[in-house]
C-alpha positions as a printed NumPy array, in Angstrom:
array([[ -88.531,  -88.439,  -16.992],
       [ -90.073,  -91.87 ,  -16.412],
       [ -89.41 ,  -94.213,  -13.287],
       [ -87.133,  -96.174,  -14.404],
       [ -85.106,  -92.898,  -14.942],
       [ -85.746,  -91.554,  -11.783],
       [ -84.468,  -94.212,   -9.749],
       [ -81.423,  -94.615,  -11.842],
       [ -80.746,  -90.718,  -11.125],
       [ -81.641,  -91.555,   -7.521],
       [ -78.547,  -94.356,   -7.29 ],
       [ -76.519,  -92.732,   -9.492],
       [ -76.961,  -89.322,   -6.839],
       [ -76.775,  -91.513,   -4.136],
       [ -73.554,  -93.897,   -4.4  ],
       [ -71.375,  -92.457,   -7.659],
       [ -70.802,  -88.772,   -6.82 ],
       [ -68.293,  -89.343,   -4.331],
       [ -67.816,  -87.111,   -1.213],
       [ -70.823,  -85.174,   -2.739],
       [ -72.451,  -84.094,    1.164],
       [ -74.649,  -81.889,   -0.8  ],
       [ -76.104,  -84.438,   -3.059],
       [ -76.531,  -86.694,   -0.473],
       [ -78.433,  -83.576,    1.957],
       [ -81.218,  -83.916,   -1.374],
       [ -82.12 ,  -87.255,   -1.133],
       [ -84.955,  -86.741,    0.902],
       [ -86.752,  -84.634,   -2.034],
       [ -85.142,  -87.001,   -4.503],
       [ -86.452,  -89.763,   -2.522],
       [ -90.118,  -88.588,   -2.667],
       [ -90.411,  -87.165,   -6.171],
       [ -89.035,  -90.952,   -7.199],
       [ -91.16 ,  -92.924,   -4.965],
       [ -93.613,  -90.351,   -3.76 ],
       [ -93.564,  -90.886,    0.008],
       [ -91.955,  -88.538,    2.509],
       [ -90.23 ,  -89.453,    5.328],
       [ -92.242,  -90.108,    8.141],
       [ -92.228,  -88.491,   11.908],
       [ -91.046,  -91.204,   14.615],
       [ -93.093,  -93.725,   16.128],
       [ -93.36 ,  -94.358,   19.545],
       [ -92.136,  -98.627,   18.319],
       [ -88.783,  -98.552,   17.435],
       [ -87.737,  -99.345,   14.239],
       [ -84.901, -102.118,   14.518],
       [ -81.643, -102.41 ,   11.787],
       [ -79.166, -105.144,   11.622],
       [ -76.27 , -104.898,    9.588],
       [ -74.178, -108.186,    9.461],
       [ -70.496, -107.796,    7.997],
       [ -69.287, -111.189,    6.366],
       [ -65.688, -111.995,    7.631],
       [ -65.49 , -108.971,    9.932],
       [ -63.87 , -109.999,   13.125],
       [ -63.571, -107.841,   15.995],
       [ -59.837, -108.332,   15.591],
       [ -60.013, -106.047,   12.574],
       [ -62.005, -103.219,   13.828],
       [ -60.367,  -99.977,   14.806],
       [ -62.749,  -99.458,   17.646],
       [ -62.161, -102.814,   19.304],
       [ -58.144, -101.833,   19.243],
       [ -56.912, -102.805,   15.976],
       [ -53.807, -101.024,   14.667],
       [ -54.824,  -99.619,   11.369],
       [ -57.976,  -97.008,   10.895],
       [ -60.077,  -99.717,    8.999],
       [ -63.586,  -98.23 ,   10.772],
       [ -63.973,  -94.667,   10.944],
       [ -67.672,  -94.367,   10.423],
       [ -68.221,  -97.986,   12.712],
       [ -65.792,  -95.807,   15.726],
       [ -68.15 ,  -92.597,   15.621],
       [ -71.272,  -95.054,   16.165],
       [ -69.527,  -96.736,   18.791],
       [ -68.865,  -93.495,   20.56 ],
       [ -72.675,  -93.07 ,   20.814],
       [ -73.603,  -96.845,   21.308],
       [ -73.154,  -99.684,   23.83 ],
       [ -70.091, -101.984,   22.46 ],
       [ -69.92 , -105.51 ,   23.789],
       [ -66.077, -106.267,   23.977],
       [ -65.909, -109.795,   24.012],
       [ -68.91 , -111.645,   21.834],
       [ -68.69 , -115.076,   20.221],
       [ -70.213, -116.041,   16.932],
       [ -71.949, -119.954,   17.425],
       [ -69.903, -121.053,   14.26 ],
       [ -67.19 , -120.438,   11.855],
       [ -68.995, -120.074,    8.447],
       [ -72.002, -117.994,    6.754],
       [ -74.853, -120.46 ,    7.286],
       [ -74.828, -121.673,   10.545],
       [ -73.591, -118.498,   12.159],
       [ -76.512, -116.671,   10.5  ],
       [ -79.078, -118.751,   11.244],
       [ -77.95 , -118.781,   15.001],
       [ -78.008, -115.039,   14.743],
       [ -81.754, -114.965,   13.321],
       [ -83.17 , -118.046,   15.464],
       [ -81.292, -117.806,   18.778],
       [ -80.21 , -121.351,   18.444],
       [ -77.36 , -123.218,   18.232],
       [ -76.39 , -124.684,   15.093],
       [ -76.771, -128.586,   16.803],
       [ -80.641, -127.61 ,   16.991],
       [ -81.104, -125.963,   13.699],
       [ -78.678, -128.059,   11.943],
       [ -78.065, -126.133,    8.742],
       [ -74.03 , -126.354,    9.877],
       [ -74.82 , -130.269,    8.394],
       [ -73.756, -129.085,    4.806],
       [ -73.01 , -131.255,    1.951],
       [ -72.396, -128.121,   -0.379],
       [ -68.746, -127.799,    0.531],
       [ -66.079, -129.209,    2.791],
       [ -62.772, -130.351,    3.163],
       [ -62.393, -131.795,   -0.571],
       [ -63.45 , -128.871,   -2.683],
       [ -63.798, -131.892,   -5.369],
       [ -66.548, -134.009,   -3.183],
       [ -69.749, -134.516,   -5.561],
       [ -71.385, -134.191,   -2.321],
       [ -71.718, -130.592,   -2.21 ],
       [ -74.2  , -130.621,   -4.529],
       [ -77.183, -131.361,   -1.849],
       [ -77.353, -128.675,    0.724],
       [ -79.627, -128.091,    4.644],
       [ -81.394, -125.315,    4.786],
       [ -82.881, -123.903,    7.584],
       [ -86.121, -126.271,    8.423],
       [ -89.622, -124.496,    8.557],
       [ -89.7  , -125.835,   12.002],
       [ -87.89 , -123.049,   13.219],
       [ -88.851, -119.575,   13.892],
       [ -86.949, -116.231,   12.748],
       [ -86.826, -113.046,   14.137],
       [ -88.165, -111.546,   11.48 ],
       [ -91.552, -113.804,   12.068],
       [ -91.381, -112.428,   15.713],
       [ -91.326, -108.961,   14.984],
       [ -94.011, -109.548,   11.719],
       [ -96.24 , -111.12 ,   14.247],
       [ -95.843, -108.073,   16.656],
       [ -97.27 , -105.614,   13.61 ],
       [ -93.18 , -104.702,   11.992],
       [ -92.901, -104.101,    8.418],
       [ -90.1  , -106.762,    7.925],
       [ -87.386, -106.721,    5.223],
       [ -84.242, -108.842,    4.427],
       [ -81.589, -107.771,    1.707],
       [ -78.911, -110.111,    1.18 ],
       [ -76.149, -110.582,   -1.214],
       [ -76.774, -113.922,   -1.972],
       [ -74.352, -116.568,   -1.331],
       [ -75.054, -118.929,    2.369],
       [ -77.661, -116.115,    2.585],
       [ -79.767, -117.129,   -0.316],
       [ -83.646, -117.222,   -0.006],
       [ -82.974, -120.397,   -0.986],
       [ -81.283, -121.888,    2.412],
       [ -84.394, -120.41 ,    4.423],
       [ -83.403, -117.019,    5.144],
       [ -86.809, -115.342,    3.799],
       [ -88.342, -116.527,    6.031],
       [ -90.644, -114.003,    7.943],
       [ -90.138, -111.058,    5.517],
       [ -92.457, -109.007,    3.818],
       [ -89.619, -108.577,    1.139],
       [ -86.34 , -110.256,    0.811],
       [ -83.547, -109.768,   -1.752],
       [ -80.901, -111.843,   -3.078],
       [ -79.492, -108.651,   -4.326],
       [ -76.011, -109.456,   -5.492],
       [ -73.734, -106.033,   -5.485],
       [ -72.587, -105.901,   -2.121],
       [ -73.321, -103.235,    0.697],
       [ -73.894, -100.548,   -1.619],
       [ -76.441, -102.236,   -3.717],
       [ -77.998, -103.617,   -0.316],
       [ -78.312, -100.474,    1.312],
       [ -79.816,  -98.668,   -1.959],
       [ -82.34 , -101.528,   -1.798],
       [ -83.361, -100.968,    1.594],
       [ -83.617,  -97.449,    1.724],
       [ -86.175,  -97.59 ,   -1.59 ],
       [ -87.883, -100.026,    0.385],
       [ -88.359,  -97.97 ,    3.59 ],
       [ -89.504,  -95.133,    1.337],
       [ -92.44 ,  -97.313,   -0.11 ],
       [ -93.247,  -99.429,    3.116],
       [ -96.37 ,  -99.715,    5.111],
       [ -97.346,  -96.966,    8.223],
       [ -95.511,  -99.651,   10.293],
       [ -92.05 ,  -99.544,   12.767],
       [ -89.772, -101.771,   10.291],
       [ -87.301, -104.463,   11.111],
       [ -84.755, -104.915,    8.512],
       [ -81.607, -107.239,    8.262],
       [ -78.746, -106.542,    5.734],
       [ -76.081, -108.921,    5.206],
       [ -73.265, -108.194,    2.438],
       [ -70.175, -110.401,    1.27 ],
       [ -67.525, -107.072,    0.485],
       [ -64.688, -108.256,    2.908],
       [ -65.156, -112.004,    2.298],
       [ -62.045, -113.611,    0.014],
       [ -61.016, -113.349,   -2.706],
       [ -60.122, -110.019,   -1.204],
       [ -61.442, -106.733,   -2.594],
       [ -58.416, -105.484,   -5.127],
       [ -59.895, -102.275,   -6.465],
       [ -58.526,  -98.617,   -6.02 ],
       [ -57.913,  -96.58 ,   -3.551],
       [ -59.243,  -99.466,   -1.052],
       [ -56.233, -102.042,   -2.587],
       [ -53.951,  -99.262,   -1.587],
       [ -54.952,  -97.875,    1.61 ],
       [ -53.083, -100.892,    3.835],
       [ -50.572, -102.413,    0.954],
       [ -47.249, -101.663,    1.09 ],
       [ -46.216, -104.057,   -0.913],
       [ -47.99 , -106.201,   -3.507],
       [ -47.657, -109.694,   -4.328],
       [ -49.047, -112.128,   -7.044],
       [ -50.808, -114.479,   -4.767],
       [ -54.31 , -114.847,   -4.687],
       [ -56.26 , -116.365,   -1.755],
       [ -59.094, -118.051,   -3.471],
       [ -60.86 , -121.763,   -2.874],
       [ -57.513, -123.871,   -4.258],
       [ -55.103, -122.133,   -2.583],
       [ -56.875, -121.813,    0.915],
       [ -57.476, -125.738,    0.909],
       [ -53.518, -126.08 ,   -0.264],
       [ -52.566, -123.96 ,    2.544],
       [ -54.477, -125.266,    5.598],
       [ -53.534, -129.201,    4.428],
       [ -50.035, -127.989,    4.2  ],
       [ -49.478, -128.65 ,    0.833],
       [ -48.415, -125.197,    0.168],
       [ -46.587, -122.458,    1.55 ],
       [ -47.164, -118.888,    1.922],
       [ -44.66 , -116.007,    3.406],
       [ -44.757, -113.447,    5.401],
       [ -45.095, -110.738,    2.307],
       [ -48.155, -112.678,    0.463],
       [ -50.121, -112.627,    3.98 ],
       [ -49.3  , -109.205,    4.637],
       [ -50.494, -109.038,    1.242],
       [ -53.891, -110.192,    1.677],
       [ -54.366, -108.443,    5.095],
       [ -53.708, -105.502,    3.592],
       [ -56.447, -106.048,    1.109],
       [ -58.661, -107.245,    3.679],
       [ -58.636, -104.315,    5.71 ],
       [ -59.518, -102.087,    2.571],
       [ -62.146, -104.072,    2.169],
       [ -63.526, -103.566,    5.895],
       [ -62.734,  -99.759,    4.947],
       [ -65.308, -100.363,    2.126],
       [ -68.014, -101.856,    4.002],
       [ -67.177,  -99.239,    6.892],
       [ -67.808,  -96.217,    4.598],
       [ -71.225,  -97.796,    3.126],
       [ -72.255,  -98.237,    6.715],
       [ -71.557,  -94.216,    6.916],
       [ -73.57 ,  -93.808,    4.405],
       [ -76.421,  -95.595,    5.144],
       [ -76.436,  -94.284,    8.779],
       [ -76.365,  -90.698,    6.825],
       [ -79.437,  -91.526,    4.883],
       [ -81.589,  -92.134,    7.243],
       [ -80.779,  -89.559,    9.558],
       [ -81.728,  -87.657,    6.685],
       [ -85.139,  -89.472,    6.075],
       [ -85.385,  -88.695,   10.241],
       [ -85.19 ,  -92.103,   11.31 ],
       [ -82.429,  -92.519,   13.473],
       [ -84.179,  -91.097,   16.292],
       [ -86.325,  -93.956,   16.457],
       [ -84.433,  -96.946,   15.588],
       [ -82.553,  -99.795,   16.943],
       [ -78.883, -100.226,   14.908],
       [ -77.306, -103.185,   15.669],
       [ -73.463, -103.837,   13.852],
       [ -71.988, -107.265,   14.414],
       [ -70.503, -110.165,   11.606],
       [ -70.716, -113.719,   11.229],
       [ -67.305, -114.52 ,   11.858],
       [ -63.897, -113.174,   11.775],
       [ -61.165, -114.398,    9.668],
       [ -57.571, -115.725,   10.183],
       [ -54.238, -114.851,    8.57 ],
       [ -51.634, -118.006,    9.749],
       [ -52.299, -117.034,   13.415],
       [ -52.795, -120.735,   14.155],
       [ -50.922, -121.753,   10.386],
       [ -54.435, -121.093,    9.33 ],
       [ -56.479, -118.9  ,    6.306],
       [ -59.679, -117.846,    5.571],
       [ -62.051, -119.091,    8.488],
       [ -63.542, -122.631,    7.904],
       [ -60.892, -124.885,    9.626],
       [ -60.791, -123.507,   13.13 ],
       [ -62.751, -122.087,   16.346],
       [ -59.844, -120.059,   17.344],
       [ -60.712, -116.418,   17.999],
       [ -59.797, -114.702,   14.893],
       [ -62.513, -116.017,   13.603],
       [ -65.174, -116.347,   16.65 ],
       [ -64.696, -113.173,   18.484],
       [ -67.115, -110.688,   16.378],
       [ -68.301, -107.12 ,   16.789],
       [ -71.628, -105.959,   18.294],
       [ -72.407, -102.548,   19.063],
       [ -76.149, -101.801,   19.653],
       [ -76.966,  -98.017,   19.089],
       [ -80.455,  -96.613,   19.572],
       [ -83.023,  -94.454,   21.443],
       [ -83.601,  -94.303,   25.518],
       [ -79.586,  -96.332,   25.118],
       [ -76.972,  -94.26 ,   27.071],
       [ -74.221,  -94.083,   24.542],
       [ -70.125,  -94.533,   25.042],
       [ -70.464,  -97.84 ,   27.431],
       [ -68.39 , -100.799,   26.65 ],
       [ -68.867, -104.289,   28.398],
       [ -66.325, -106.647,   29.311],
       [ -68.815, -109.598,   30.105],
       [ -68.661, -112.34 ,   27.595],
       [ -71.926, -112.635,   25.455],
       [ -73.098, -114.757,   21.924],
       [ -74.697, -114.059,   18.61 ],
       [ -77.582, -116.477,   19.676],
       [ -78.114, -113.019,   22.633],
       [ -78.742, -110.529,   19.917],
       [ -82.795, -111.031,   18.822],
       [ -83.804, -112.231,   22.306],
       [ -81.705, -108.425,   23.596],
       [ -83.864, -106.68 ,   20.544],
       [ -86.796, -108.094,   21.291],
       [ -86.573, -107.101,   24.576],
       [ -85.674, -103.247,   24.241],
       [ -89.109, -103.446,   21.934],
       [ -91.351, -104.565,   24.876],
       [ -91.988, -108.043,   23.005],
       [ -90.555, -111.699,   23.517],
       [ -89.911, -115.16 ,   20.939],
       [ -92.972, -117.354,   20.45 ],
       [ -90.678, -120.175,   20.136],
       [ -87.628, -122.053,   22.198],
       [ -84.4  , -120.102,   22.12 ],
       [ -81.184, -120.865,   23.805],
       [ -80.379, -116.944,   23.818],
       [ -80.914, -114.56 ,   26.11 ],
       [ -81.289, -110.32 ,   26.437],
       [ -78.578, -108.653,   27.157],
       [ -80.489, -105.798,   28.474],
       [ -79.523, -106.352,   32.017],
       [ -75.96 , -105.862,   30.878],
       [ -76.801, -103.217,   28.553],
       [ -78.514, -101.019,   31.855],
       [ -75.682, -101.908,   33.955],
       [ -78.07 , -104.679,   35.898],
       [ -75.872, -107.362,   35.296],
       [ -71.839, -108.111,   34.592],
       [ -71.778, -111.864,   34.136],
       [ -70.281, -113.458,   31.136],
       [ -72.555, -116.176,   29.264],
       [ -70.915, -119.528,   28.716],
       [ -70.266, -119.788,   24.966],
       [ -70.339, -122.298,   22.292],
       [ -69.397, -122.613,   18.964],
       [ -69.704, -125.576,   16.525],
       [ -68.451, -126.74 ,   13.384],
       [ -68.829, -129.924,   10.95 ],
       [ -65.839, -128.628,    9.188],
       [ -62.151, -130.185,    9.824],
       [ -63.383, -133.261,   11.079],
       [ -65.751, -131.734,   13.464],
       [ -64.99 , -129.455,   16.543],
       [ -66.064, -127.373,   19.322],
       [ -65.599, -124.868,   21.706],
       [ -66.882, -123.861,   24.864],
       [ -65.654, -120.374,   26.664],
       [ -67.108, -119.079,   30.142],
       [ -64.974, -116.028,   29.397],
       [ -61.874, -116.634,   30.276],
       [ -61.129, -120.232,   29.651],
       [ -61.353, -121.646,   26.446],
       [ -61.765, -125.682,   25.344],
       [ -61.449, -126.531,   22.05 ],
       [ -62.387, -130.236,   21.027],
       [ -61.514, -132.011,   17.804],
       [ -63.894, -134.598,   17.404],
       [ -61.905, -136.992,   14.86 ],
       [ -59.236, -137.51 ,   17.01 ],
       [ -60.346, -135.844,   20.142],
       [ -57.448, -133.442,   20.045],
       [ -57.89 , -131.542,   22.908],
       [ -57.005, -127.612,   23.728],
       [ -57.086, -125.468,   26.494],
       [ -56.386, -121.822,   26.832],
       [ -56.221, -119.158,   29.616],
       [ -57.398, -116.115,   27.397],
       [ -56.782, -113.54 ,   30.027],
       [ -53.12 , -113.885,   30.406],
       [ -53.115, -116.08 ,   26.897],
       [ -55.572, -113.929,   24.536],
       [ -54.04 , -114.927,   21.205],
       [ -54.007, -118.588,   22.16 ],
       [ -50.888, -120.093,   21.884],
       [ -50.412, -122.139,   25.146],
       [ -52.007, -124.917,   25.472],
       [ -53.035, -125.772,   29.175],
       [ -54.744, -129.085,   28.627],
       [ -51.936, -131.434,   29.828],
       [ -50.515, -128.573,   32.273],
       [ -53.536, -127.945,   34.127],
       [ -55.309, -130.935,   34.184],
       [ -57.718, -130.363,   37.16 ],
       [ -58.779, -126.815,   35.078],
       [ -59.772, -128.756,   31.97 ],
       [ -61.628, -131.399,   34.104],
       [ -64.086, -128.448,   35.065],
       [ -63.859, -126.945,   31.514],
       [ -64.763, -130.681,   29.661],
       [ -67.649, -130.393,   32.862],
       [ -69.35 , -127.435,   31.457],
       [ -69.037, -128.784,   27.59 ],
       [ -70.739, -131.807,   28.738],
       [ -73.644, -129.875,   30.522],
       [ -74.042, -127.675,   27.353],
       [ -74.32 , -130.748,   24.97 ],
       [ -76.792, -132.525,   27.299],
       [ -79.088, -129.387,   27.306],
       [ -77.975, -128.601,   23.196],
       [ -78.801, -132.441,   22.412],
       [ -82.17 , -131.8  ,   24.673],
       [ -83.217, -128.875,   22.632],
       [ -82.861, -130.254,   19.369],
       [ -85.061, -133.739,   20.146],
       [ -87.503, -131.418,   21.136],
       [ -87.812, -129.503,   17.805],
       [ -86.911, -132.638,   15.939],
       [ -88.792, -135.562,   17.209],
       [ -91.021, -135.266,   14.248],
       [ -88.82 , -136.068,   11.482],
       [ -85.375, -135.444,   10.277],
       [ -84.003, -133.11 ,    7.785],
       [ -83.736, -133.334,    4.284],
       [ -81.22 , -132.188,    1.792],
       [ -81.812, -130.241,   -1.205],
       [ -80.633, -130.024,   -4.476],
       [ -78.734, -126.727,   -4.813],
       [ -80.381, -124.042,   -6.967],
       [ -78.451, -122.65 ,   -9.788],
       [ -78.349, -119.392,   -8.889],
       [ -76.885, -120.316,   -5.458],
       [ -73.874, -122.444,   -6.74 ],
       [ -73.098, -119.551,   -9.207],
       [ -72.805, -116.997,   -6.599],
       [ -71.018, -119.337,   -4.114],
       [ -68.525, -120.406,   -6.977],
       [ -68.269, -115.992,   -7.148],
       [ -67.315, -116.176,   -3.168],
       [ -64.538, -118.873,   -4.12 ],
       [ -66.437, -121.518,   -2.299],
       [ -66.695, -123.956,   -5.471],
       [ -64.748, -124.513,   -8.228]])
């Protein structure tokens, strides 16, 4: 059997033999035949693996209290790990959110939110230009690479395509396509052929992104009544601009498809963890489960995620599982996506070589701190918006018309009662927090951008195709 045939057999045995546990248990032997490498003994320095799920907000995971059993495998990981209950992402769409995750900087510093490739008008010709992550910004991969780690990034394309600068610092980066199943296979293949060094790896896949997966059995798991309605780039804009009505049955159908897609993602994560265990790597791997943002289903008369900074979009899961982490712990203090990389570096005895805005969550993990961190989120979409939250009180400012919303998340977690007029003294306090954050972030941005401004570049044809598949472009 030639190498190509062997690899196809590995793929078939790994993923297409449903519920074949005994086949998965044979993976070590099959992989050794296919790639000529054995699973290695645990290294003293921990491996690091980040799995970021596109669009999967904390509110739709059963380990975060969701009413549907969408995430049994992630639930089991949560029982063994450290669960941060209140984590807010720094942007409401993928490119700036993940740029913040990997650089530990806010969008207004790294400026990948200054997009031209999409916007309020899907017909805007300016979308043919795009802002990428500039080379002046170090990624987590660079920090781990410089510390002697082998580094790999497996993306599902789209806004995580290497075109946008996300491959920087990775020894191996692939715009895989094919979803989390394909990304996972490619990661395992890389692990079996990597150098003799600890690894830092990141996977991001779009399986739960709109238009939502509509294939069996996942389109039947949480759908009691089907609808002909399809959420795509056109219908989302019509709904969000008030040009199209969506009824309760259509909302429930879309939500059911979305929850089924999450269950699919969960199953792939379970398979990945199982294979890492079979290779003897779990005992020495720091695993992080998180997301770039969540998804809206008319909680505030909006669908999808790009139009708002409400918590159905901003609140994301964050779970750490790994060696020397005492599992079964849930932390209520507010954290942020920009804190993920500083935490991983700290847990590995490393530190960032560049100026960052996130901090290590290790003190919270070890029970040494219970303080919430001030979290900001921002977007240029919807006329420009910024949100600031101290863990209880949250302010949202729309820059185009200075519309202000203020919520007490302890008493009103669904953000239904705007207190901005009724509580002017409280609004003043939170506005002062926002002003302070803006000053600090502007100063940080000026230090990074004192030499030159960013340039927009032409969109690559492959990127245009993938963004069209994801419903961003027509």
